[in-house]
Every structure is written in structure tokens, then in C-alpha cells.
C-alpha positions as CSV (number, residue, x, y, z in Angstrom):
1,M,59.1,59.8,-75.1
2,D,60.0,56.1,-75.2
3,I,61.3,54.5,-78.4
4,V,58.3,52.0,-78.4
5,R,55.7,54.9,-78.7
6,F,58.1,56.8,-81.0
7,L,58.5,53.9,-83.5
8,Q,54.8,53.0,-83.2
9,Q,53.8,56.6,-84.2
10,I,56.2,56.7,-87.2
11,A,55.1,53.2,-88.4
12,E,51.4,54.1,-88.2
13,D,52.1,57.4,-90.0
14,Q,53.5,55.3,-92.8
15,N,50.4,53.0,-92.8
16,L,52.4,50.0,-91.4
17,I,50.8,47.5,-89.0
18,Y,52.8,47.8,-85.8
19,H,53.2,45.2,-83.1
20,Y,55.6,45.2,-80.2
21,G,56.8,42.3,-78.1
22,K,59.1,39.3,-77.6
23,K,60.1,37.6,-80.9
24,A,58.2,34.5,-79.7
25,A,55.0,36.5,-79.3
26,L,55.5,38.3,-82.6
27,N,55.9,34.8,-84.2
28,L,52.4,33.8,-83.0
29,L,50.4,36.6,-84.6
30,E,47.2,35.1,-85.7
31,G,46.9,33.6,-89.1
32,E,48.6,34.7,-92.2
33,G,49.4,38.3,-93.0
34,E,47.1,40.4,-95.2
35,P,48.3,40.6,-98.9
36,N,49.9,43.9,-99.8
37,T,50.1,44.9,-96.1
38,T,53.4,45.8,-94.6
39,Y,54.1,44.8,-91.0
40,F,56.4,46.5,-88.5
41,L,57.2,43.8,-85.9
42,H,59.2,45.5,-83.2
43,E,61.2,43.2,-80.8
44,I,61.9,43.9,-77.2
45,T,64.1,47.0,-76.8
46,K,67.3,47.5,-74.8
47,R,67.3,50.8,-72.8
48,K,70.4,52.5,-71.3
49,S,70.4,55.7,-69.4
50,E,73.0,58.4,-70.1
51,Y,74.0,60.7,-67.2
52,N,75.3,64.2,-67.2
53,D,79.1,64.8,-66.5
54,T,78.6,65.0,-62.8
55,G,76.5,61.8,-62.7
56,T,73.6,63.5,-60.9
57,K,71.0,63.5,-63.6
58,I,69.8,61.4,-66.6
59,V,70.1,63.5,-69.7
60,A,69.2,60.9,-72.4
61,D,68.2,57.4,-73.1
62,N,70.0,55.2,-75.6
63,Y,67.9,52.5,-77.2
64,S,68.9,49.5,-79.3
65,G,66.9,46.7,-80.8
66,K,65.5,45.0,-83.9
67,F,62.4,45.0,-85.9
68,F,61.0,43.1,-88.9
69,L,59.7,45.1,-91.8
70,V,57.8,42.3,-93.7
71,K,55.0,41.4,-96.1
72,Q,53.2,38.1,-96.6
73,S,55.3,35.6,-98.6
74,D,54.6,33.0,-101.2
75,L,56.6,30.1,-99.7
76,D,57.2,28.5,-103.2
77,Q,58.3,31.7,-105.0
78,Q,61.9,31.9,-106.1
79,Y,64.2,34.3,-104.3
80,F,65.5,36.2,-107.3
81,A,65.7,34.5,-110.7
82,E,67.1,31.0,-109.8
83,R,64.5,29.0,-111.7
84,D,63.0,31.4,-114.2
85,P,64.4,34.9,-115.0
86,N,60.9,35.9,-116.4
87,Q,59.1,35.3,-113.0
88,T,59.0,37.8,-110.2
89,G,61.0,36.7,-107.1
90,K,60.7,37.4,-103.4
91,F,63.4,40.1,-103.6
92,T,61.7,42.0,-106.4
93,Q,58.2,41.7,-105.1
94,N,58.6,42.0,-101.3
95,I,62.1,42.9,-100.2
96,E,63.2,45.6,-102.7
97,P,60.1,47.9,-102.1
98,L,60.8,47.7,-98.3
99,L,64.3,49.1,-98.8
100,T,62.6,52.4,-99.7
101,V,60.3,52.2,-96.6
102,F,63.3,51.5,-94.4
103,Q,65.1,54.5,-95.8
104,T,62.0,56.7,-95.3
105,L,61.6,55.5,-91.7
106,G,65.3,56.3,-91.0
107,N,65.0,59.8,-92.5
108,K,61.9,60.5,-90.5
109,I,63.7,59.6,-87.3
110,A,66.8,61.7,-88.2
111,C,64.5,64.7,-89.1
112,K,63.0,64.6,-85.6
113,G,66.4,65.5,-84.1
114,I,67.1,62.0,-82.8
115,A,70.8,60.9,-82.9
116,V,70.9,57.7,-85.0
117,H,74.0,55.6,-84.3
118,Q,72.9,52.4,-86.1
119,W,70.3,51.9,-88.8
120,E,70.8,48.7,-90.9
121,N,69.0,45.8,-92.3
122,I,69.4,42.3,-93.8
123,D,67.0,40.5,-96.1
124,V,64.8,37.8,-94.7
125,T,62.6,35.3,-96.5
126,D,59.9,33.0,-95.1
127,A,60.4,34.5,-91.6
128,L,58.3,33.7,-88.6
129,D,55.4,31.2,-88.6
130,A,53.5,33.4,-91.0
131,N,56.2,33.0,-93.7
132,M,56.9,36.7,-94.4
133,D,59.6,38.3,-96.6
134,G,61.3,41.6,-96.0
135,L,64.0,43.0,-93.8
136,L,65.3,42.3,-90.3
137,C,66.4,45.8,-89.1
138,S,68.7,46.9,-86.3
139,Y,68.8,50.3,-84.7
140,S,70.6,52.3,-82.0
141,V,69.4,55.8,-81.2
142,R,69.8,58.4,-78.6
143,I,66.7,60.4,-77.4
144,P,67.2,63.3,-74.9
145,V,65.2,63.3,-71.7
146,G,62.0,65.4,-72.1
147,Y,61.9,64.9,-75.9
148,E,58.4,65.2,-77.3
149,Q,57.6,64.4,-80.9
């Protein structure tokens, strides 16, 4: 199973809106995002075949790439508590809840018997043309040939 279909299935199982493509294409998604909707925007993936010890057969595929895990943003909202400690910021409203989603996705992948070599993220605000807040995530995983979910 290819990582694109694998991540699509996991995202949809978590009720995330999944899109795959070049960053430029993901940036052009029509209109603004739906409020209270989480988007899984998967950028183009790098694939590297792994051969057996004799070099005669591919035994696994190693995948690496990035994806955005984001929600619609309020462009004028403060990031944390810079202007007013009593107002909710982008971190509290959009980014912090996605940390749990990110962890859940990582655990789902690990529970499927996939070797995870990298699973990390960084906060993003006002990302893409749709001004979304959330996480820019990086991954590196190994999936054996013939693996079925």
C-alpha cells in the first residue's frame, strides 16, 4: 500500500478533510476553509525503495514528506496572549487541539506495524492563501512490500 492511500485512510477515519498534491496546488484550494473543520493537506511524497541483502528484490518502501494539519484562522487574532491575556489566541484555539490529533495519527500509524523514523511538527499561523493555523508536520516511515492495512 502506498503512503498516499495509507494517510488518506487514516485522515478520513479521523474525520479530517484530506487533500494530496504539490504545495502550490494545496495553496489554491477554493475559498476559505470551513469553520471547525480540520484539514490534512499532504504535500508530494518522496519514495525510496529498499532492497534485500542480495539486491535482487525490493522488500520495503521508505517514504518521507510533509503535511499541514490546519484549521481556518482569524487573521487578526493574537498568537497567544500578546495583546490581551483574557482573549483566546491562535495557539489555544487552533494549534493546541491539533497536537492531540497529530499524536493520535502517529499512534495509529505505529499500531499498524509501520516503522516510524520521523514524526514531528512545527506551529504555523496564517498559512497558505486560506490563512490557516495549525501544524506543519514531517514524517519518515518504512512500509514492507505487500503490506495491506
